[in-house]
ZAMARGU-4260 file (C-alpha; in steps of 0.2 Angstrom, whole numbers, plus 5000, padded with zeros to 4 digits):
<rodrens>
0) 5644/5374/5411 | 5649/5393/5408 | 5642/5405/5420 | 5629/5414/5410 | 5622/5396/5405
5) 5621/5391/5423 | 5613/5407/5428 | 5600/5404/5414 | 5597/5386/5420 | 5594/5394/5437
10) 5583/5408/5431 | 5572/5396/5421 | 5569/5385/5436 | 5564/5399/5447 | 5552/5406/5433
15) 5544/5390/5431 | 5537/5391/5448 | 5534/5410/5449 | 5549/5413/5462 | 5552/5430/5466
20) 5571/5428/5465 | 5569/5424/5447 | 5571/5443/5441 | 5587/5444/5450 | 5593/5428/5441
25) 5588/5434/5425 | 5598/5451/5428 | 5612/5441/5434 | 5612/5430/5419 | 5611/5445/5407
30) 5625/5453/5416 | 5637/5437/5415 | 5633/5435/5396 | 5639/5453/5393 | 5653/5452/5404
35) 5659/5437/5394 | 5654/5441/5377 | 5645/5423/5376 | 5634/5422/5360 | 5616/5417/5365
40) 5604/5407/5355 | 5587/5416/5350 | 5577/5409/5364 | 5590/5415/5378 | 5590/5431/5370
45) 5572/5433/5371 | 5570/5426/5388 | 5583/5440/5394 | 5575/5453/5384 | 5557/5449/5390
50) 5563/5450/5408 | 5572/5466/5405 | 5558/5474/5398 | 5547/5470/5413 | 5557/5480/5423
55) 5559/5494/5411 | 5540/5496/5409 | 5538/5500/5426 | 5547/5517/5424 | 5547/5519/5404
60) 5532/5509/5396 | 5536/5514/5380 | 5554/5507/5381 | 5546/5492/5389 | 5533/5490/5376
65) 5547/5490/5362 | 5558/5478/5370 | 5543/5466/5374 | 5538/5468/5354 | 5556/5463/5349
70) 5556/5447/5363 | 5539/5442/5354 | 5548/5443/5336 | 5563/5432/5343 | 5552/5420/5352
75) 5542/5418/5336 | 5559/5415/5326 | 5561/5401/5337 | 5544/5394/5334 | 5537/5397/5351
80) 5520/5405/5347 | 5514/5404/5365 | 5528/5414/5372 | 5527/5426/5357 | 5509/5429/5360
85) 5512/5432/5379 | 5526/5445/5374 | 5514/5454/5363 | 5501/5455/5376 | 5513/5463/5387
90) 5519/5475/5375 | 5501/5481/5372 | 5499/5482/5390 | 5515/5494/5392 | 5509/5503/5377
95) 5494/5508/5386 | 5503/5516/5400 | 5516/5526/5388 | 5514/5544/5385 | 5503/5550/5372
100) 5513/5552/5355 | 5526/5538/5360 | 5531/5526/5347 | 5522/5509/5354 | 5516/5493/5345
105) 5499/5496/5338 | 5490/5479/5344 | 5474/5477/5353 | 5472/5467/5369 | 5455/5462/5364
110) 5461/5455/5348 | 5476/5447/5356 | 5464/5437/5368 | 5454/5432/5352 | 5469/5426/5346
115) 5474/5416/5359 | 5459/5408/5362 | 5459/5404/5343 | 5476/5397/5344 | 5473/5387/5360
120) 5458/5379/5352 | 5468/5373/5337 | 5481/5366/5350 | 5495/5378/5345 | 5497/5386/5361
125) 5494/5379/5379 | 5482/5384/5392 | 5496/5391/5402 | 5499/5404/5389 | 5481/5408/5383
130) 5477/5411/5401 | 5493/5423/5404 | 5486/5433/5389 | 5469/5434/5396 | 5475/5440/5413
135) 5486/5454/5405 | 5469/5461/5398 | 5461/5459/5415 | 5475/5468/5424 | 5474/5483/5412
140) 5456/5483/5416 | 5458/5483/5435 | 5471/5496/5433 | 5459/5507/5425 | 5446/5504/5438
145) 5457/5513/5451 | 5470/5499/5455 | 5489/5502/5454 | 5499/5500/5437 | 5501/5482/5432
150) 5518/5475/5432 | 5522/5473/5414 | 5515/5457/5414 | 5526/5447/5427 | 5513/5438/5436
155) 5518/5446/5452 | 5502/5450/5460 | 5486/5458/5454 | 5483/5478/5453 | 5474/5478/5467
160) 5487/5466/5478 | 5487/5472/5496 | 5504/5464/5498 | 5511/5479/5491 | 5507/5496/5501
165) 5508/5505/5483 | 5493/5494/5477 | 5480/5499/5491 | 5464/5507/5485 | 5465/5526/5483
170) 5458/5537/5498 | 5443/5541/5489 | 5436/5523/5490 | 5442/5520/5508 | 5425/5518/5515
175) 5424/5502/5504 | 5441/5496/5505 | 5435/5482/5516 | 5423/5482/5531 | 5404/5478/5532
180) 5394/5475/5515 | 5389/5490/5506 | 5370/5493/5510 | 5360/5490/5495 | 5355/5508/5494
185) 5372/5515/5493 | 5380/5518/5476 | 5393/5505/5469 | 5410/5515/5471 | 5416/5507/5454
190) 5399/5504/5444 | 5395/5494/5429 | 5413/5492/5423 | 5418/5482/5438 | 5403/5469/5433
195) 5411/5467/5418 | 5428/5464/5426 | 5421/5452/5438 | 5412/5443/5423 | 5427/5442/5414
200) 5437/5435/5428 | 5425/5423/5431 | 5426/5417/5412 | 5444/5416/5414 | 5443/5404/5428
205) 5432/5393/5420 | 5442/5393/5404 | 5457/5387/5413 | 5448/5376/5425 | 5451/5359/5415
210) 5469/5361/5415 | 5471/5367/5433 | 5483/5351/5438 | 5496/5361/5429 | 5504/5373/5442
215) 5507/5388/5431 | 5488/5387/5426 | 5483/5385/5444 | 5493/5401/5448 | 5484/5410/5435
220) 5468/5404/5441 | 5473/5410/5459 | 5478/5427/5452 | 5460/5429/5443 | 5451/5424/5460
225) 5462/5435/5469 | 5458/5450/5459 | 5440/5447/5460 | 5442/5446/5479 | 5451/5463/5480
230) 5437/5470/5469 | 5424/5463/5480 | 5432/5471/5495 | 5433/5488/5485 | 5413/5486/5482
235) 5411/5485/5500 | 5406/5466/5499 | 5416/5459/5513 | 5409/5442/5515 | 5412/5439/5495
240) 5428/5446/5497 | 5434/5436/5511 | 5429/5419/5503 | 5438/5422/5486 | 5453/5429/5494
245) 5454/5413/5504 | 5450/5402/5490 | 5466/5412/5480 | 5478/5410/5495 | 5473/5391/5494
250) 5476/5390/5476 | 5493/5398/5477 | 5499/5385/5490 | 5492/5372/5479 | 5502/5378/5465
255) 5517/5378/5476 | 5519/5396/5477 | 5517/5401/5494 | 5526/5418/5490 | 5512/5422/5478
260) 5499/5418/5493 | 5505/5433/5504 | 5495/5446/5494 | 5478/5437/5497 | 5483/5432/5515
265) 5488/5450/5519 | 5472/5457/5510 | 5461/5443/5520 | 5467/5447/5537 | 5466/5466/5534
270) 5448/5463/5529 | 5444/5454/5545 | 5453/5466/5556 | 5443/5481/5548 | 5427/5470/5550
275) 5431/5468/5569 | 5436/5449/5568 | 5453/5450/5575 | 5453/5433/5581 | 5451/5426/5562
280) 5463/5438/5556 | 5476/5430/5568 | 5472/5413/5562 | 5475/5418/5545 | 5492/5426/5549
285) 5497/5412/5560 | 5493/5400/5546 | 5502/5409/5535 | 5518/5411/5545 | 5518/5393/5554
290) 5505/5381/5548 | 5507/5382/5530 | 5520/5370/5521 | 5533/5381/5513 | 5531/5395/5524
295) 5550/5396/5526 | 5553/5399/5509 | 5544/5415/5507 | 5555/5430/5504 | 5561/5440/5518
300) 5550/5455/5514 | 5535/5445/5513 | 5538/5438/5530 | 5540/5454/5537 | 5524/5461/5531
305) 5515/5446/5537 | 5523/5449/5555 | 5520/5468/5554 | 5502/5465/5551 | 5501/5451/5565
310) 5508/5464/5576 | 5494/5475/5572 | 5480/5462/5575 | 5490/5459/5593 | 5489/5477/5596
315) 5470/5479/5591 | 5467/5467/5605 | 5479/5474/5618 | 5491/5460/5617 | 5507/5468/5621
320) 5519/5454/5623 | 5512/5446/5607 | 5514/5461/5597 | 5533/5464/5604 | 5536/5446/5598
325) 5529/5449/5580 | 5539/5465/5579 | 5555/5456/5584 | 5552/5442/5570 | 5548/5458/5557
330) 5563/5469/5562 | 5573/5452/5559 | 5565/5448/5542 | 5568/5466/5537 | 5585/5466/5541
335) 5587/5451/5530 | 5578/5458/5516 | 5589/5472/5512 | 5577/5485/5519 | 5587/5494/5532
340) 5574/5508/5532 | 5560/5496/5536 | 5570/5486/5549 | 5573/5504/5557 | 5555/5508/5557
345) 5550/5491/5565 | 5564/5491/5578 | 5557/5508/5583 | 5540/5502/5584 | 5548/5487/5595
350) 5557/5499/5607 | 5541/5508/5611 | 5531/5493/5613 | 5545/5485/5626 | 5545/5502/5635
355) 5526/5500/5639 | 5529/5482/5645 | 5542/5489/5656 | 5558/5478/5648 | 5568/5493/5649
360) 5585/5485/5646 | 5580/5476/5630 | 5569/5493/5624 | 5585/5504/5626 | 5596/5492/5616
365) 5582/5491/5602 | 5580/5510/5602 | 5599/5513/5601 | 5601/5503/5587 | 5585/5510/5578
370) 5592/5528/5582 | 5608/5524/5573 | 5598/5519/5559 | 5587/5535/5559 | 5602/5547/5561
375) 5608/5539/5544 | 5592/5543/5536 | 5589/5559/5545 | 5571/5553/5548 | 5565/5569/5560
380) 5548/5562/5565 | 5556/5546/5569 | 5571/5553/5578 | 5561/5562/5590 | 5550/5548/5594
385) 5565/5537/5596 | 5575/5549/5608 | 5559/5551/5619 | 5558/5532/5622 | 5576/5531/5624
390) 5577/5543/5636 | 5563/5534/5646 | 5571/5517/5645 | 5589/5521/5649 | 5590/5517/5668
395) 5608/5511/5669 | 5624/5521/5668 | 5630/5512/5653 | 5614/5515/5643 | 5613/5534/5648
400) 5631/5536/5642 | 5627/5527/5625 | 5610/5537/5624 | 5619/5554/5626 | 5630/5553/5613
405) 5616/5547/5600 | 5605/5560/5607 | 5618/5573/5604 | 5621/5568/5586 | 5603/5569/5583
410) 5601/5587/5590 | 5616/5591/5579 | 5611/5585/5562 | 5621/5593/5548 | 5606/5600/5540
415) 5594/5613/5549 | 5579/5603/5556 | 5563/5606/5547 | 5554/5603/5563 | 5559/5616/5576
420) 5549/5609/5590 | 5555/5592/5586 | 5575/5599/5587 | 5569/5608/5602 | 5563/5592/5612
425) 5579/5582/5606 | 5591/5595/5611 | 5582/5595/5628 | 5583/5576/5629 | 5601/5577/5625
430) 5605/5590/5639 | 5596/5578/5651 | 5605/5563/5647 | 5622/5572/5648 | 5618/5579/5665
435) 5612/5562/5670 | 5630/5555/5666 | 5640/5570/5674 | 5645/5577/5656 | 5641/5595/5665
440) 5651/5605/5651 | 5641/5597/5637 | 5625/5598/5647 | 5625/5616/5650 | 5629/5620/5631
445) 5613/5609/5626 | 5602/5616/5639 | 5608/5634/5633 | 5603/5629/5615 | 5587/5621/5620
450) 5582/5637/5630 | 5586/5647/5613 | 5575/5635/5602 | 5560/5636/5616 | 5561/5654/5615
455) 5561/5655/5597 | 5545/5644/5597 | 5536/5655/5610 | 5534/5641/5623 | 5536/5650/5640
460) 5533/5634/5650 | 5547/5624/5641 | 5559/5639/5643 | 5555/5639/5663 | 5559/5620/5663
465) 5575/5623/5654 | 5581/5637/5667 | 5574/5625/5682 | 5586/5612/5674 | 5602/5624/5672
470) 5601/5630/5689 | 5601/5610/5695 | 5616/5607/5684 | 5625/5622/5691 | 5622/5615/5709
475) 5627/5596/5703 | 5643/5603/5694 | 5648/5612/5711 | 5646/5630/5703 | 5643/5644/5718
480) 5626/5644/5724 | 5623/5660/5718 | 5626/5654/5700 | 5612/5641/5702 | 5601/5654/5710
485) 5603/5665/5696 | 5593/5652/5684 | 5579/5653/5696 | 5579/5671/5696 | 5579/5671/5677
490) 5564/5658/5678 | 5554/5671/5688 | 5559/5684/5678 | 5553/5674/5662 | 5536/5672/5671
495) 5533/5689/5676 | 5539/5696/5658 | 5526/5684/5649 | 5511/5687/5662 | 5513/5706/5659
500) 5517/5706/5640 | 5503/5711/5628 | 5507/5695/5617 | 5506/5684/5634 | 5492/5672/5636
505) 5475/5678/5637 | 5467/5661/5642 | 5465/5661/5662 | 5469/5643/5661 | 5487/5647/5652
510) 5489/5661/5665 | 5485/5650/5680 | 5499/5637/5674 | 5511/5652/5674 | 5506/5657/5690
515) 5509/5640/5697 | 5525/5640/5688 | 5529/5655/5702 | 5527/5643/5716 | 5536/5628/5708
520) 5551/5640/5704 | 5552/5647/5723 | 5550/5629/5730 | 5564/5622/5718 | 5574/5638/5724
525) 5573/5631/5742 | 5578/5614/5738 | 5593/5621/5728 | 5598/5632/5744 | 5597/5616/5757
530) 5602/5601/5744 | 5621/5604/5745 | 5621/5605/5763 | 5623/5589/5772 | 5608/5584/5784
535) 5614/5590/5800 | 5613/5582/5818 | 5603/5591/5830 | 5613/5608/5836 | 5626/5605/5823
540) 5622/5618/5809 | 5636/5629/5806 | 5635/5648/5801 | 5633/5644/5781 | 5622/5630/5784
545) 5610/5639/5796 | 5609/5654/5782 | 5606/5641/5768 | 5593/5632/5779 | 5585/5650/5783
550) 5585/5655/5766 | 5576/5640/5760 | 5562/5642/5773 | 5560/5660/5765 | 5558/5653/5749
555) 5547/5639/5753 | 5536/5652/5762 | 5536/5661/5746 | 5530/5646/5737 | 5516/5644/5749
560) 5510/5660/5746 | 5511/5659/5728 | 5502/5642/5727 | 5488/5648/5739 | 5486/5664/5726
565) 5481/5650/5714 | 5465/5644/5725 | 5459/5627/5725 | 5471/5623/5709 | 5486/5626/5719
570) 5481/5620/5737 | 5490/5603/5738 | 5506/5611/5732 | 5504/5625/5744 | 5503/5611/5758
575) 5518/5602/5751 | 5528/5617/5752 | 5521/5622/5770 | 5528/5604/5776 | 5544/5606/5768
580) 5546/5623/5776 | 5541/5615/5793 | 5554/5601/5791 | 5568/5615/5788 | 5560/5624/5804
585) 5563/5608/5813 | 5581/5607/5806 | 5584/5623/5813 | 5577/5619/5830 | 5563/5631/5828
590) 5549/5619/5834 | 5536/5632/5838 | 5536/5639/5821 | 5536/5621/5814 | 5521/5618/5825
595) 5512/5633/5817 | 5514/5627/5800 | 5509/5608/5804 | 5492/5617/5810 | 5489/5627/5794
600) 5492/5611/5784 | 5478/5602/5794 | 5467/5618/5794 | 5467/5616/5775 | 5460/5600/5774
605) 5444/5601/5785 | 5436/5584/5791 | 5425/5576/5776 | 5436/5583/5761 | 5435/5570/5746
610) 5451/5562/5744 | 5450/5553/5727 | 5470/5552/5725 | 5475/5550/5743 | 5483/5566/5743
615) 5475/5572/5760 | 5480/5557/5769 | 5498/5558/5762 | 5498/5576/5768 | 5492/5571/5786
620) 5505/5556/5787 | 5519/5569/5783 | 5513/5581/5797 | 5511/5566/5808 | 5530/5561/5804
625) 5536/5580/5808 | 5526/5580/5825 | 5535/5564/5830 | 5552/5572/5826 | 5548/5587/5836
630) 5542/5577/5851 | 5557/5566/5851 | 5568/5583/5849 | 5559/5589/5865 | 5559/5575/5876
</rodrens>
């Protein structure tokens, strides 16, 4: 059998059961025929033109209408009146969406429906064809009520089909999209036209019912019932909508079309979620994914949508492990559906879920892969989220090294970031990861760039954090201690500049935060001075080490004073700095001064002071440990 004929036979078999792969087979058959120059009969040409017009009608309704009309003529010439009539109805549907003034077939859908019923009564067309024509008119009327555009008559879901995000009700009707039944006193958001459409669909079902044993007719009935269910949901009648959507899904399965059941199953699950019945929503989705026969033959995109909604249901119930499992399935299905962008987004969500579950190794691996995809599309919001989560999930050196390169790529996108705050966040994170894996030069460059971005954004707290990090980086890279201290001095200058600036914060809470930063900066300066010095044995501090420790005590003392100037807001930080100064005094052998500091710490916490977070007990414990060190040293 020639290639084109083989593909045509496959396309016909798939179309007969409404399989979603049918469109691709028709396109392949058309391409094979064009490539080989094979002459096709009138029926094959009509079929190919019909399916090509369905695709054309989505973007160019006038061209689609003309193609359907030509296909109808070919079918009529081949003595296939049922196929011809359906194509004429599709032409009228496409024509109704064509721009004003476009040359389109002038036929009326009402007249075509009357003709279909007449020919059906005369036995000249089957119930399948007559039902298809009636459904085309119902789709157009549903579209006119505010549903999405119909699909050119390919039977691929209702205009209200929730399986496709583009077909969800507009925001103006969000309060009636699903949920508790609309109060009787509330205005119907769709009005009498919805009553007429519902009655038309009910009549269509009754009309087709006697031939429901034919799978194609049963599928048509299922579509009509689904449209009624979506219409009821939009009108706020959740109970009736749920019954109709469940019935529609059952009918699609009975017709051997599990892929077509995806729309009503998703819509039913969303409806149940919005009414708070998450348990039943989970049952619907579990049934669609596991229990129904034929679930395995659904397209990957449909499986992904079901798994993603299942993840939403789990998330709404706080079932994190189950949410992660559904997201794993969704990401796998999307990867196989040729939807890399959606697969990346699912992977990003999965990474965040795994991070909360503290499965950091898997989270890091998933986020690294997701970040690679986000970089290809330069998805700024996704990049920021992925970088934050990746920074939190990397615990092993090899993970940090892998993350560092990706974060730098994100920070250095070829185009200028539109989200300047997001760019600053990512650049700072890139600097942190380079620092963590010992790439000091690159980290220094990235911190410098981050500081510039934070200044540009007017975020003094972020500027101060960056200067602190640069001070520590200088110490870790072996730079002279004065270089590290220079960054801490720059942080103090930044705080002072902002506090005295006329453009500085007027809000007392913001000013308090900056005053607390003074204490934090002094405290970190003290740590920078003593960190590089090995912990000494008693009496073994050399002159250089003695100087570092003595200066450390001075800066710790300044931190104590800065925190105390902030009142109760700085009390716990002041006592922590006091204890650090006391420990340094002990290292220097200045035991009397250390005891004086411990006395001040205890005096800061009078007996009976509330201690909801255990901070007071922690300070008492640290003070006791230092007293024991002093006693041991003096004994």
